[in-house]
DSSP file (Angstrom, degrees, kcal/mol; ACC not computed):
  #  RESIDUE AA STRUCTURE BP1 BP2  ACC     N-H-->O    O-->H-N    N-H-->O    O-->H-N    TCO  KAPPA ALPHA  PHI   PSI    X-CA   Y-CA   Z-CA
    1    1 A X              0   0    0      0, 0.0     2,-0.2     0, 0.0     0, 0.0   0.000 360.0 360.0 360.0 128.3    5.4   -9.1  -17.9
    2    2 A X        -     0   0    0      1,-0.0     2,-0.4     0, 0.0     0, 0.0  -0.591 360.0-124.4 -89.1 151.6    7.2   -6.1  -19.4
    3    3 A X        -     0   0    0     -2,-0.2     2,-0.4     2,-0.0    -1,-0.0  -0.772  22.2-157.6 -93.7 141.7    6.2   -2.5  -18.9
    4    4 A X        -     0   0    0     -2,-0.4     2,-0.6    17,-0.0    16,-0.0  -0.927  16.4-124.8-118.4 143.7    5.5   -0.4  -21.9
    5    5 A X        -     0   0    0     -2,-0.4    16,-2.6     2,-0.0     2,-0.5  -0.787  26.0-165.7 -91.2 123.9    5.7    3.4  -22.0
    6    6 A X  E     -A   20   0A   0     -2,-0.6     2,-0.6    14,-0.2    14,-0.2  -0.946  10.1-149.2-114.9 125.0    2.5    5.0  -23.3
    7    7 A X  E     -A   19   0A   0     12,-3.3    12,-2.2    -2,-0.5     2,-0.5  -0.827  12.9-160.7 -91.1 121.3    2.3    8.6  -24.3
    8    8 A X  E     -A   18   0A   0     -2,-0.6     2,-0.4    10,-0.2    10,-0.2  -0.912  10.1-176.5-105.6 124.8   -1.1   10.1  -23.6
    9    9 A X  E     -A   17   0A   0      8,-2.6     8,-2.9    -2,-0.5     2,-0.5  -0.980  20.0-139.4-125.2 128.7   -1.9   13.3  -25.6
   10   10 A X  E     -A   16   0A   0     -2,-0.4     6,-0.2     6,-0.2     2,-0.2  -0.727  23.4-150.5 -84.4 129.2   -5.1   15.4  -25.2
   11   11 A X    >   -     0   0    0      4,-3.1     3,-1.5    -2,-0.5    -1,-0.0  -0.564  24.6-112.3 -97.5 164.1   -6.4   16.6  -28.5
   12   12 A X  T 3  S+     0   0    0      1,-0.3    -1,-0.1    -2,-0.2    -2,-0.0   0.761 114.9  61.3 -64.8 -26.2   -8.3   19.8  -29.3
   13   13 A X  T 3  S-     0   0    0      2,-0.1    -1,-0.3     1,-0.1     3,-0.1   0.378 121.5-103.6 -85.4   6.6  -11.4   17.7  -30.2
   14   14 A X  S <  S+     0   0    0     -3,-1.5    -2,-0.1     1,-0.3     2,-0.1   0.305  83.7 121.7  92.7  -9.2  -11.6   16.2  -26.6
   15   15 A X        -     0   0    0     -5,-0.1    -4,-3.1    17,-0.0     2,-0.4  -0.426  55.8-134.9 -82.5 162.1  -10.2   12.8  -27.6
   16   16 A X  E     -AB  10  30A   0     14,-3.3    14,-2.1    -6,-0.2     2,-0.5  -0.976  11.1-150.3-117.7 131.3   -7.0   11.3  -26.1
   17   17 A X  E     -AB   9  29A   0     -8,-2.9    -8,-2.6    -2,-0.4     2,-0.5  -0.879   7.9-160.9-101.6 130.9   -4.4    9.7  -28.2
   18   18 A X  E     -AB   8  28A   0     10,-3.4    10,-2.2    -2,-0.5     2,-0.4  -0.954  10.3-178.5-113.0 126.3   -2.4    6.8  -26.7
   19   19 A X  E     -AB   7  27A   0    -12,-2.2   -12,-3.3    -2,-0.5     2,-0.7  -0.989  26.5-134.7-125.7 130.0    0.9    5.9  -28.4
   20   20 A X  E >   -AB   6  23A   0      6,-2.2     3,-1.3     3,-0.5     6,-0.4  -0.765  17.8-151.9 -82.2 115.3    3.2    3.1  -27.2
   21   21 A X  T 3  S+     0   0    0    -16,-2.6     3,-0.5    -2,-0.7    -1,-0.2   0.815  93.0  53.4 -62.8 -33.0    6.6    4.8  -27.4
   22   22 A X  T 3  S+     0   0    0    -17,-0.5    -1,-0.3     1,-0.3     2,-0.2   0.705 121.5  32.7 -74.9 -17.5    8.5    1.6  -28.0
   23   23 A X  E X  S-B   20   0A   0     -3,-1.3     3,-2.8     3,-0.2    -3,-0.5  -0.691  75.4-176.2-135.1  78.8    6.2    0.9  -31.0
   24   24 A X  E 3  S+     0   0A   0     -3,-0.5    -1,-0.1     1,-0.3    -2,-0.1   0.738  80.4  57.7 -57.0 -27.5    5.3    4.4  -32.4
   25   25 A X  E 3  S+     0   0A   0      1,-0.1     2,-1.1    -6,-0.1    -1,-0.3   0.472  84.0  90.3 -84.0   3.0    3.0    3.1  -35.0
   26   26 A X  E <   +     0   0A   0     -3,-2.8    -6,-2.2    -6,-0.4     2,-0.3  -0.775  63.3 138.6 -94.9  89.9    0.9    1.4  -32.3
   27   27 A X  E     +B   19   0A   0     -2,-1.1     2,-0.3    -8,-0.2    -8,-0.2  -0.976  24.7 169.9-140.6 145.4   -1.4    4.3  -31.6
   28   28 A X  E     -B   18   0A   0    -10,-2.2   -10,-3.4    -2,-0.3     2,-0.3  -0.988  18.4-141.2-154.0 156.0   -5.1    4.8  -31.0
   29   29 A X  E     +B   17   0A   0     -2,-0.3     2,-0.3   -12,-0.3   -12,-0.2  -0.894  20.2 168.7-122.1 153.3   -7.5    7.5  -29.9
   30   30 A X  E     -B   16   0A   0    -14,-2.1   -14,-3.3    -2,-0.3     6,-0.1  -0.959  47.1-106.0-153.4 167.4  -10.6    7.4  -27.6
   31   31 A X  S    S+     0   0    0     -2,-0.3     2,-0.3   -16,-0.2   -14,-0.1   0.740 104.3  38.3 -70.1 -23.2  -12.9    9.9  -25.9
   32   32 A X  S  > S-     0   0    0    -16,-0.1     4,-2.2     1,-0.1   -16,-0.2  -0.889  78.9-124.0-127.8 158.7  -11.3    9.1  -22.5
   33   33 A X  H  > S+     0   0    0     -2,-0.3     4,-2.6     2,-0.2     5,-0.2   0.935 114.3  49.8 -62.8 -46.3   -7.8    8.5  -21.3
   34   34 A X  H  > S+     0   0    0      1,-0.2     4,-2.6     2,-0.2     5,-0.2   0.911 110.8  49.8 -60.3 -42.6   -8.8    5.2  -19.7
   35   35 A X  H  > S+     0   0    0      1,-0.2     4,-2.5     2,-0.2    -1,-0.2   0.898 110.7  49.8 -63.0 -40.5  -10.5    4.1  -22.9
   36   36 A X  H  X S+     0   0    0     -4,-2.2     4,-2.4     2,-0.2    -2,-0.2   0.907 111.7  48.7 -64.7 -41.5   -7.4    5.1  -25.0
   37   37 A X  H  X S+     0   0    0     -4,-2.6     4,-2.2     2,-0.2    -2,-0.2   0.939 112.9  47.1 -63.6 -46.9   -5.1    3.1  -22.6
   38   38 A X  H  X S+     0   0    0     -4,-2.6     4,-2.1     1,-0.2    -2,-0.2   0.909 113.9  47.8 -62.2 -42.7   -7.4    0.0  -22.7
   39   39 A X  H  X S+     0   0    0     -4,-2.5     4,-2.5     1,-0.2    -1,-0.2   0.897 111.7  48.5 -67.1 -40.3   -7.6    0.2  -26.5
   40   40 A X  H  X S+     0   0    0     -4,-2.4     4,-2.3     2,-0.2    -1,-0.2   0.852 110.2  52.7 -71.3 -31.6   -3.9    0.6  -27.0
   41   41 A X  H  X S+     0   0    0     -4,-2.2     4,-2.4    -5,-0.2    -2,-0.2   0.924 111.0  47.1 -64.3 -43.4   -3.2   -2.3  -24.6
   42   42 A X  H  X S+     0   0    0     -4,-2.1     4,-2.3     2,-0.2    -2,-0.2   0.913 111.4  51.1 -63.3 -42.9   -5.6   -4.5  -26.6
   43   43 A X  H  X S+     0   0    0     -4,-2.5     4,-2.2     1,-0.2    -1,-0.2   0.903 110.5  49.1 -60.7 -42.6   -3.9   -3.4  -29.9
   44   44 A X  H  X S+     0   0    0     -4,-2.3     4,-2.9     2,-0.2     5,-0.2   0.911 109.3  51.8 -64.7 -42.8   -0.5   -4.2  -28.5
   45   45 A X  H  X S+     0   0    0     -4,-2.4     4,-1.7     1,-0.2    -2,-0.2   0.913 110.8  48.5 -59.9 -42.8   -1.7   -7.7  -27.4
   46   46 A X  H  X S+     0   0    0     -4,-2.3     4,-0.7     2,-0.2    -1,-0.2   0.913 113.3  47.2 -63.2 -42.6   -3.0   -8.4  -30.8
   47   47 A X  H >< S+     0   0    0     -4,-2.2     3,-0.8     1,-0.2    -2,-0.2   0.920 112.8  47.6 -66.6 -43.3    0.2   -7.2  -32.5
   48   48 A X  H >< S+     0   0    0     -4,-2.9     3,-1.2     1,-0.2    -1,-0.2   0.776 101.2  65.9 -70.2 -25.7    2.4   -9.2  -30.1
   49   49 A X  H 3< S+     0   0    0     -4,-1.7    -1,-0.2     1,-0.3    -2,-0.2   0.781 109.4  39.0 -65.0 -25.2    0.3  -12.4  -30.6
   50   50 A X  T << S+     0   0    0     -3,-0.8     2,-0.3    -4,-0.7    -1,-0.3   0.259 113.5  68.9-105.7   9.6    1.4  -12.4  -34.3
   51   51 A X    <   -     0   0    0     -3,-1.2     2,-0.4    -5,-0.1    -3,-0.0  -0.788  61.3-148.4-127.6 167.2    5.0  -11.3  -33.6
   52   52 A X        -     0   0    0     -2,-0.3     2,-0.6     2,-0.0    -3,-0.0  -0.999   9.4-149.1-136.5 133.9    8.1  -12.7  -32.1
   53   53 A X        +     0   0    0     -2,-0.4     2,-0.3    -5,-0.1    -2,-0.0  -0.913  25.2 171.1-104.8 123.9   10.8  -10.6  -30.3
   54   54 A X        -     0   0    0     -2,-0.6     2,-0.4     2,-0.0    -2,-0.0  -0.863  24.6-137.1-126.5 162.6   14.3  -12.0  -30.6
   55   55 A X        -     0   0    0     -2,-0.3     2,-0.4     2,-0.0    -2,-0.0  -0.964  16.7-169.8-119.4 139.3   17.8  -10.7  -29.7
   56   56 A X        -     0   0    0     -2,-0.4     2,-0.2     2,-0.0    -2,-0.0  -0.961  27.7-111.1-125.4 146.4   20.8  -11.1  -31.9
   57   57 A X        -     0   0    0     -2,-0.4     2,-0.4     2,-0.0    -2,-0.0  -0.546  31.6-171.8 -75.2 139.8   24.4  -10.4  -31.1
   58   58 A X        -     0   0    0     -2,-0.2     2,-0.4     2,-0.0    -2,-0.0  -0.956  22.3-131.0-133.2 114.8   25.9   -7.4  -32.8
   59   59 A X        -     0   0    0     -2,-0.4     2,-0.6     1,-0.0    -2,-0.0  -0.497  26.2-165.7 -67.5 121.6   29.6   -6.7  -32.5
   60   60 A X        -     0   0    0     -2,-0.4     2,-0.6     3,-0.0    -1,-0.0  -0.940   8.2-152.2-114.2 119.6   29.9   -3.1  -31.5
   61   61 A X        -     0   0    0     -2,-0.6     2,-0.1     1,-0.0    -2,-0.0  -0.782  25.1-119.4 -88.8 124.2   33.3   -1.5  -31.9
   62   62 A X        -     0   0    0     -2,-0.6     2,-0.7     1,-0.1    -1,-0.0  -0.417  23.1-132.9 -64.4 136.0   33.8    1.4  -29.4
   63   63 A X        -     0   0    0     -2,-0.1     2,-0.7     2,-0.0    -1,-0.1  -0.813  21.3-170.7 -92.8 115.5   34.4    4.6  -31.2
   64   64 A X        -     0   0    0     -2,-0.7     2,-0.1     0, 0.0    -2,-0.0  -0.919  22.2-131.1-107.4 112.7   37.3    6.4  -29.7
   65   65 A X        -     0   0    0     -2,-0.7     2,-0.3     1,-0.1     3,-0.0  -0.359  22.8-118.5 -64.6 138.2   37.6    9.9  -31.2
   66   66 A X        -     0   0    0      1,-0.1     2,-0.3    -2,-0.1    -1,-0.1  -0.563  28.5-108.2 -77.4 138.0   41.1   10.8  -32.3
   67   67 A X    >   -     0   0    0     -2,-0.3     3,-2.0     1,-0.2     4,-0.3  -0.515  24.5-139.5 -63.7 123.3   42.7   13.7  -30.6
   68   68 A X  G >  S+     0   0    0     -2,-0.3     3,-0.8     1,-0.3    -1,-0.2   0.735  99.8  60.8 -61.5 -21.2   42.7   16.5  -33.2
   69   69 A X  G >  S+     0   0    0      1,-0.2     3,-1.9     2,-0.1     4,-0.3   0.644  81.6  82.9 -79.8 -12.7   46.2   17.5  -32.1
   70   70 A X  G X  S+     0   0    0     -3,-2.0     3,-1.2     1,-0.3    -1,-0.2   0.746  76.0  70.8 -64.2 -21.7   47.7   14.1  -33.0
   71   71 A X  G <  S+     0   0    0     -3,-0.8    -1,-0.3    -4,-0.3    -2,-0.1   0.705 100.2  48.6 -67.2 -15.9   47.9   15.2  -36.7
   72   72 A X  G X  S+     0   0    0     -3,-1.9     3,-1.7    -4,-0.1     4,-0.3   0.505  82.3 122.0 -98.1  -5.5   50.8   17.5  -35.5
   73   73 A X  T <  S+     0   0    0     -3,-1.2    -3,-0.0    -4,-0.3     4,-0.0  -0.380  84.1   2.0 -63.2 126.8   52.6   14.8  -33.5
   74   74 A X  T >  S+     0   0    0     -2,-0.1     3,-1.3     1,-0.1    -1,-0.3   0.525  85.3 128.5  80.4   7.0   56.2   14.4  -34.7
   75   75 A X  T <  S+     0   0    0     -3,-1.7     3,-0.2     1,-0.3    -2,-0.1   0.739  79.4  41.8 -70.4 -18.5   56.1   17.1  -37.4
   76   76 A X  T >  S+     0   0    0     -4,-0.3     3,-1.7     1,-0.1    -1,-0.3   0.243  79.3 111.3-106.6  13.1   59.3   18.6  -36.0
   77   77 A X  T <  S+     0   0    0     -3,-1.3    -1,-0.1     1,-0.3    -2,-0.1   0.807  87.6  33.6 -62.3 -30.0   61.2   15.4  -35.4
   78   78 A X  T 3  S+     0   0    0     -4,-0.2     2,-0.8    -3,-0.2    -1,-0.3   0.172  90.5 112.3-108.9  17.7   63.8   16.0  -38.1
   79   79 A X    <>  -     0   0    0     -3,-1.7     4,-2.0     1,-0.2     5,-0.2  -0.813  48.6-165.4 -95.5 109.3   63.9   19.8  -37.8
   80   80 A X  H  > S+     0   0    0     -2,-0.8     4,-2.0     1,-0.2    -1,-0.2   0.841  88.9  55.8 -63.9 -32.4   67.4   20.9  -36.5
   81   81 A X  H  > S+     0   0    0      2,-0.2     4,-2.2     1,-0.2    -1,-0.2   0.908 107.3  49.1 -65.2 -40.4   66.1   24.4  -35.7
   82   82 A X  H  > S+     0   0    0      1,-0.2     4,-2.6     2,-0.2    -2,-0.2   0.908 109.4  51.8 -64.7 -42.1   63.3   23.0  -33.5
   83   83 A X  H  X S+     0   0    0     -4,-2.0     4,-2.0     1,-0.2    -1,-0.2   0.890 109.3  50.7 -62.6 -38.2   65.8   20.7  -31.7
   84   84 A X  H  X S+     0   0    0     -4,-2.0     4,-2.0     2,-0.2    -1,-0.2   0.919 110.2  49.2 -64.6 -43.6   68.0   23.8  -31.0
   85   85 A X  H  X S+     0   0    0     -4,-2.2     4,-2.3     1,-0.2    -2,-0.2   0.912 110.3  51.2 -61.6 -42.9   65.0   25.7  -29.6
   86   86 A X  H  X S+     0   0    0     -4,-2.6     4,-2.5     1,-0.2    -1,-0.2   0.876 107.8  52.3 -64.0 -37.8   64.0   22.8  -27.4
   87   87 A X  H  X S+     0   0    0     -4,-2.0     4,-2.2     2,-0.2    -1,-0.2   0.895 109.7  49.5 -64.7 -38.8   67.6   22.6  -26.0
   88   88 A X  H  X S+     0   0    0     -4,-2.0     4,-2.5     2,-0.2    -2,-0.2   0.911 110.8  49.4 -65.9 -41.8   67.4   26.3  -25.2
   89   89 A X  H  X S+     0   0    0     -4,-2.3     4,-2.0     2,-0.2     6,-0.2   0.928 111.3  49.3 -62.5 -44.8   64.1   25.9  -23.4
   90   90 A X  H  X>S+     0   0    0     -4,-2.5     5,-2.8     1,-0.2     6,-0.9   0.907 111.4  49.8 -60.7 -41.3   65.4   23.0  -21.4
   91   91 A X  H ><5S+     0   0    0     -4,-2.2     3,-0.8     1,-0.2    -2,-0.2   0.916 110.0  50.1 -65.1 -43.0   68.5   25.0  -20.4
   92   92 A X  H 3<5S+     0   0    0     -4,-2.5    -1,-0.2     1,-0.3    -2,-0.2   0.861 114.0  45.2 -62.5 -36.1   66.4   28.0  -19.3
   93   93 A X  H 3<5S-     0   0    0     -4,-2.0    -1,-0.3    -5,-0.2    -2,-0.2   0.501 113.9-117.3 -87.1  -4.4   64.2   25.7  -17.2
   94   94 A X  T X<5S+     0   0    0     -3,-0.8     3,-0.6    -4,-0.6    -3,-0.2   0.701  79.7 124.4  76.9  18.1   67.1   23.9  -15.8
   95   95 A X  G > < +     0   0    0     -5,-2.8     3,-1.1    -6,-0.2    -4,-0.2   0.545  51.0  79.7 -87.6  -7.2   66.0   20.6  -17.3
   96   96 A X  G 3  S+     0   0    0     -6,-0.9    -1,-0.2     1,-0.2    -5,-0.1   0.636  87.1  60.4 -74.5 -10.9   69.2   20.0  -19.1
   97   97 A X  G <         0   0    0     -3,-0.6    -1,-0.2    -7,-0.2    -2,-0.1   0.516 360.0 360.0 -91.5  -6.7   70.8   18.7  -15.8
   98   98 A X    <         0   0    0     -3,-1.1    -1,-0.2    -4,-0.1    -2,-0.1   0.480 360.0 360.0 -83.3 360.0   68.3   15.9  -15.5
């Protein structure tokens, strides 16, 4: 037996509305909370008696967001001025000896 989530809402007119959250159009009102729960359970049983729940496989491709900085990757690869600047930076940091 599966558990269903029921939203109970008190209305201004004193009635209670019970809504099955997994089936939002399965909703009913009654003068008492207990009555609303019982009625919505009965409504759900009637609906499920005429229905079938099945599962189907759905291939889901994970969405990996692209790093926004990747659009700049390699833009200076053929720029001789950039290569000169990088050599100077390496020399200043002592990385030219590695």
